[in-house]
C-alpha positions as CSV (number, residue, x, y, z in Angstrom):
1,M,-40.9,-21.5,-49.2
2,S,-41.4,-19.2,-46.2
3,M,-39.2,-18.6,-43.2
4,D,-40.5,-17.8,-39.8
5,L,-37.9,-15.9,-37.7
6,R,-38.5,-15.9,-34.0
7,T,-36.7,-14.6,-30.9
8,I,-36.5,-17.0,-28.1
9,S,-35.0,-16.7,-24.6
10,L,-32.7,-19.3,-23.2
11,T,-32.6,-19.5,-19.5
12,P,-29.1,-20.6,-18.3
13,L,-29.1,-23.4,-15.8
14,R,-27.0,-21.3,-13.5
15,Q,-25.5,-17.8,-13.6
16,T,-21.9,-18.5,-12.7
17,F,-19.2,-21.0,-12.1
18,G,-19.6,-23.9,-9.8
19,H,-17.2,-22.7,-7.1
20,L,-19.0,-19.4,-6.9
21,A,-22.5,-21.0,-7.1
22,R,-21.6,-23.0,-4.0
23,R,-20.8,-19.7,-2.2
24,M,-23.5,-17.4,-3.5
25,G,-26.2,-19.6,-4.9
26,A,-26.7,-20.7,-8.5
27,D,-29.1,-18.0,-9.5
28,K,-26.9,-15.0,-8.5
29,P,-24.5,-13.7,-11.2
30,A,-21.0,-12.9,-10.0
31,S,-18.9,-9.9,-10.7
32,R,-15.7,-10.2,-12.7
33,Y,-13.8,-9.5,-9.4
34,M,-15.5,-12.5,-7.7
35,E,-14.8,-14.7,-10.7
36,A,-11.1,-13.7,-10.7
37,T,-10.7,-14.1,-6.9
38,M,-12.8,-16.5,-5.0
39,D,-11.5,-20.0,-4.1
40,L,-8.8,-20.0,-6.7
41,Q,-5.9,-20.9,-4.4
42,P,-5.1,-24.7,-4.2
43,V,-6.1,-26.2,-0.9
44,E,-5.3,-29.9,-1.3
45,N,-3.3,-32.4,-3.3
46,Y,0.1,-30.8,-2.8
47,H,3.0,-32.9,-4.1
48,Y,5.4,-31.8,-1.4
49,R,6.0,-29.4,1.5
50,P,8.4,-26.4,0.9
51,T,11.9,-27.8,1.2
52,W,13.0,-24.5,2.9
53,E,10.2,-24.7,5.5
54,P,9.0,-28.3,5.7
55,Q,6.9,-27.5,8.8
56,Y,4.4,-25.7,6.6
57,E,2.2,-26.6,3.6
58,I,2.8,-24.5,0.5
59,F,-0.2,-22.5,1.4
60,D,-0.7,-22.6,5.2
61,T,-3.0,-20.7,7.5
62,S,-0.6,-21.2,10.4
63,R,1.9,-18.7,9.0
64,T,0.1,-16.0,10.9
65,K,-1.5,-15.6,14.3
66,I,-4.7,-14.2,12.8
67,V,-7.4,-16.9,12.4
68,M,-10.2,-16.7,9.8
69,Q,-13.0,-19.1,9.1
70,D,-13.0,-17.8,5.5
71,W,-9.9,-16.1,4.3
72,Y,-11.8,-14.9,1.2
73,A,-13.8,-12.6,3.5
74,L,-10.8,-10.2,3.2
75,K,-12.1,-8.9,-0.1
76,D,-10.8,-5.7,-1.8
77,P,-13.4,-3.0,-1.7
78,R,-11.9,-1.5,-4.8
79,Q,-12.8,-4.8,-6.6
80,Y,-9.3,-5.0,-8.2
81,Y,-8.3,-7.9,-10.3
82,Y,-5.5,-7.5,-12.9
83,S,-7.5,-5.7,-15.6
84,P,-9.1,-2.8,-13.6
85,W,-5.9,-2.4,-11.5
86,T,-3.8,-1.8,-14.6
87,L,-6.4,0.5,-16.1
88,A,-6.6,2.5,-12.9
89,R,-2.8,2.8,-12.6
90,G,-2.6,3.7,-16.3
91,R,-4.9,6.6,-15.7
92,M,-3.0,7.8,-12.7
93,G,0.3,7.4,-14.6
94,E,-1.0,9.5,-17.4
95,T,-2.0,12.2,-15.0
96,A,1.4,12.1,-13.2
97,G,3.2,12.1,-16.5
98,G,1.3,15.2,-17.5
99,D,2.3,17.0,-14.3
100,F,6.0,16.2,-14.9
101,D,5.7,17.4,-18.5
102,L,4.0,20.6,-17.4
103,V,6.6,21.4,-14.9
104,E,9.3,20.9,-17.5
105,E,7.5,22.8,-20.2
106,L,7.0,25.9,-18.0
107,G,10.4,25.7,-16.4
108,L,8.9,25.5,-12.9
109,A,11.7,23.4,-11.5
110,A,14.4,25.8,-12.7
111,A,12.5,28.7,-11.2
112,Y,11.9,27.1,-7.9
113,S,13.6,28.5,-4.8
114,T,17.0,27.0,-4.1
115,E,16.3,26.8,-0.4
116,G,13.0,25.1,-0.9
117,R,14.4,22.7,-3.5
118,D,17.3,21.7,-1.2
119,L,14.9,21.0,1.7
120,A,12.4,19.1,-0.4
121,L,15.0,16.9,-2.1
122,K,16.6,16.2,1.2
123,V,13.3,14.9,2.6
124,F,11.7,13.3,-0.5
125,L,14.5,11.5,-2.3
126,P,15.5,9.0,0.4
127,L,11.9,7.9,0.6
128,R,12.4,6.0,-2.6
129,H,14.3,3.5,-0.5
130,V,11.3,3.2,1.9
131,A,9.1,2.5,-1.1
132,W,11.4,-0.1,-2.4
133,A,11.4,-1.8,1.1
134,S,7.6,-1.7,1.0
135,N,7.8,-3.4,-2.5
136,L,9.7,-6.3,-1.0
137,N,7.5,-6.5,2.1
138,N,4.3,-6.6,0.2
139,A,5.8,-9.2,-2.1
140,Y,6.4,-11.4,0.9
141,V,2.7,-10.9,1.9
142,S,1.7,-11.9,-1.6
143,A,3.9,-15.0,-1.5
144,Y,3.1,-16.3,1.9
145,G,-0.4,-14.9,2.6
146,Y,-3.5,-17.2,2.5
147,G,-6.2,-16.7,-0.1
148,I,-6.2,-14.9,-3.4
149,A,-8.4,-12.1,-2.0
150,I,-5.5,-10.8,0.1
151,T,-2.5,-12.0,-1.9
152,Q,-3.5,-10.4,-5.2
153,A,-4.1,-7.1,-3.5
154,A,-0.7,-7.3,-1.7
155,C,0.9,-8.0,-5.1
156,Y,-0.7,-4.9,-6.5
157,A,0.5,-2.9,-3.5
158,S,4.0,-4.2,-4.1
159,M,4.1,-3.1,-7.7
160,D,2.5,0.3,-6.7
161,Q,5.3,0.9,-4.3
162,L,7.8,0.2,-7.0
163,G,6.0,2.9,-9.0
164,V,6.3,5.3,-6.1
165,A,10.0,4.7,-5.9
166,Q,10.3,5.4,-9.6
167,Y,8.3,8.6,-9.3
168,I,10.5,9.9,-6.5
169,T,13.5,9.1,-8.7
170,R,11.9,11.1,-11.5
171,L,11.3,13.9,-9.1
172,G,15.0,14.2,-8.5
173,I,15.7,14.1,-12.3
174,A,13.1,16.8,-12.9
175,F,15.3,19.2,-10.9
176,D,18.4,18.1,-12.9
177,E,19.7,16.6,-9.6
178,I,21.2,13.3,-10.7
179,E,23.9,13.8,-8.1
180,A,21.1,14.4,-5.5
181,L,19.9,10.8,-6.0
182,T,23.4,9.5,-5.1
183,Q,23.5,11.8,-2.1
184,A,20.1,10.6,-1.0
185,K,21.3,7.0,-1.2
186,T,24.3,7.9,0.9
187,A,22.0,9.7,3.4
188,W,19.8,6.6,3.6
189,L,22.9,4.4,4.4
190,E,24.8,6.8,6.7
191,D,23.0,9.9,7.9
192,S,21.6,9.7,11.4
193,E,18.2,11.1,10.5
194,W,17.4,8.1,8.4
195,Q,19.0,5.2,10.3
196,E,16.0,4.5,12.7
197,L,13.6,4.3,9.7
198,R,16.1,2.2,7.7
199,H,16.5,-0.1,10.7
200,F,12.7,-0.5,11.0
201,V,11.9,-1.3,7.4
202,E,14.9,-3.7,7.2
203,D,13.8,-5.5,10.3
204,L,10.4,-6.0,8.7
205,M,12.1,-7.8,5.8
206,V,12.7,-10.7,8.1
207,E,9.2,-10.6,9.8
208,K,7.8,-14.1,9.4
209,D,4.1,-13.4,10.2
210,W,2.8,-12.0,7.0
211,F,-0.3,-10.4,8.6
212,A,1.9,-8.6,11.1
213,L,4.0,-7.4,8.2
214,L,0.8,-6.2,6.4
215,V,-0.2,-4.2,9.5
216,A,3.3,-2.7,10.0
217,Q,4.0,-1.7,6.5
218,D,0.6,-0.9,4.9
219,F,-1.3,0.4,7.9
220,V,1.2,1.9,10.4
221,I,4.3,3.1,8.4
222,D,2.3,4.3,5.4
223,G,-0.5,5.5,7.6
224,L,2.0,7.9,9.4
225,L,4.5,8.6,6.6
226,Y,2.1,9.6,3.8
227,P,0.0,12.1,5.8
228,L,3.1,13.5,7.4
229,I,5.2,14.0,4.2
230,Y,3.0,13.9,1.2
231,D,0.2,16.0,2.8
232,R,1.6,18.2,5.6
233,F,5.2,18.7,4.3
234,N,3.7,19.5,0.8
235,D,1.4,22.1,2.5
236,K,4.5,23.7,4.0
237,L,6.3,23.8,0.7
238,N,3.2,25.2,-1.0
239,A,2.8,28.0,1.5
240,A,6.5,29.0,1.3
241,Y,7.6,28.3,-2.2
242,G,4.7,27.3,-4.5
243,P,2.9,24.0,-5.5
244,V,5.5,22.4,-7.7
245,F,6.3,19.5,-5.4
246,S,2.6,18.9,-4.8
247,M,2.3,18.5,-8.6
248,L,5.2,16.0,-8.7
249,T,3.9,13.9,-5.8
250,R,0.2,13.7,-6.9
251,F,0.5,10.0,-7.6
252,Q,1.6,9.2,-4.1
253,R,-1.2,11.2,-2.5
254,E,-3.9,9.7,-4.7
255,W,-2.5,6.2,-4.3
256,F,-2.5,6.4,-0.5
257,G,-6.0,7.7,-0.3
258,E,-7.2,4.7,-2.4
259,T,-5.0,2.0,-0.9
260,A,-5.9,3.1,2.7
261,K,-9.5,2.0,2.0
262,W,-8.3,-1.5,1.2
263,I,-6.1,-2.0,4.3
264,D,-8.8,-0.5,6.5
265,S,-11.3,-2.9,5.1
266,V,-9.0,-5.9,5.7
267,L,-8.4,-4.9,9.3
268,K,-12.1,-4.3,9.9
269,V,-13.1,-7.8,8.7
270,A,-10.3,-9.5,10.5
271,A,-11.0,-7.7,13.8
272,A,-14.7,-8.6,13.6
273,E,-13.9,-12.3,13.1
274,S,-13.0,-12.8,16.8
275,P,-11.9,-11.0,20.0
276,E,-8.6,-12.8,19.7
277,N,-8.0,-11.3,16.3
278,K,-9.0,-7.9,17.5
279,A,-6.6,-8.1,20.5
280,Q,-3.8,-9.3,18.3
281,L,-4.3,-6.5,15.8
282,A,-4.4,-3.9,18.5
283,S,-1.2,-5.3,20.0
284,W,0.6,-5.2,16.6
285,I,-0.6,-1.7,15.8
286,M,0.5,-0.2,19.1
287,A,3.9,-1.9,19.0
288,F,4.6,-0.9,15.4
289,R,3.2,2.6,15.9
290,E,5.7,3.3,18.7
291,R,8.6,2.0,16.6
292,A,7.4,4.0,13.6
293,L,7.1,7.2,15.7
294,K,10.7,6.7,16.9
295,S,11.8,6.1,13.3
296,L,10.0,9.1,11.8
297,A,10.9,11.7,14.5
298,P,14.2,12.6,13.0
299,V,12.6,12.9,9.5
300,A,9.9,15.1,10.9
301,T,12.4,17.3,12.6
302,M,14.3,17.7,9.3
303,A,11.0,18.6,7.5
304,F,9.2,20.7,10.1
305,G,11.8,21.9,12.6
306,D,10.3,22.8,16.0
307,K,6.8,21.9,14.7
308,A,7.8,18.2,14.2
309,T,6.2,17.0,17.4
310,A,2.8,18.7,16.7
311,M,2.8,17.2,13.2
312,L,3.5,13.7,14.5
313,D,0.8,14.1,17.0
314,E,-1.7,15.0,14.3
315,V,-0.9,12.0,12.1
316,V,-1.0,9.6,15.2
317,L,-4.5,10.9,15.9
318,Q,-5.5,10.3,12.3
319,L,-4.1,6.7,12.5
320,N,-5.8,6.0,15.8
321,A,-9.1,7.2,14.3
322,R,-8.7,4.9,11.3
323,A,-8.0,2.0,13.7
324,A,-11.1,2.8,15.8
325,K,-13.3,3.0,12.7
326,A,-12.0,-0.5,11.7
327,G,-13.2,-1.7,15.1
328,I,-9.8,-1.7,16.8
329,P,-9.8,1.0,19.5
330,L,-6.2,1.7,20.8
């Protein structure tokens, strides 16, 4: 008895799932991101309307003034679904943990200038409350946004901001300043330098238009705060006292650089959809930008003294350039 072994090739009838084949064509294989994102949100056969807001469907495009023919056009250029997002954040967390361990091992925190430490902790530690507010605001976008493409990315941003708050807390602990965390909470609640910013982020917690909230929190506030504090203020500390705080805030800088690409892409696609979208986005950005500048001015003065205005002007120009690149000239 003889056996004849052969290799044969089976041609699949289609390369991907039906809902993706209807979008892309049956012969085009889809990425894992596309498989985990496109057309997964329910769009019909709801059993009931939300009892707390019966004027809306559970998923409803009318919750925002922005209008899109296809909400799944707001894709994430990072191609994040759950698995690559967790892997990316795991790598960033390992790097950040190594930085904290190195600072502790070499005694860099204990050797840091008392004057520099006091200034840095006064500026950095209350920002954990800003990050926590962003966690809540992005969770709202994730809950009430339309289309998995935008809601899953907002969910990841929400959890990232919770991580930012935890890293800021760890920064205070690294300097054996448990009491400083309590003082920072008191400052956030009571000190005049923080009340405008606190008022702003708390007002955003009751903003009903989820796309407006996305613009305010992820584009405007973060777009001004991160370059101002995590770039320029760190540069000031580096020049005067050494790079310890730059090491302990590496996660925030890397995270902002990556996440800005996502929000810029979302705004660019939404603005290109229609002149009405572009006008609405420009109106939101300008209104929130003025509110953010008023809110950040006392913080900038605390961080930079008489150079605060110049620093704010720089980050505003940077934000305006990002908006223009997204097709939204201000």
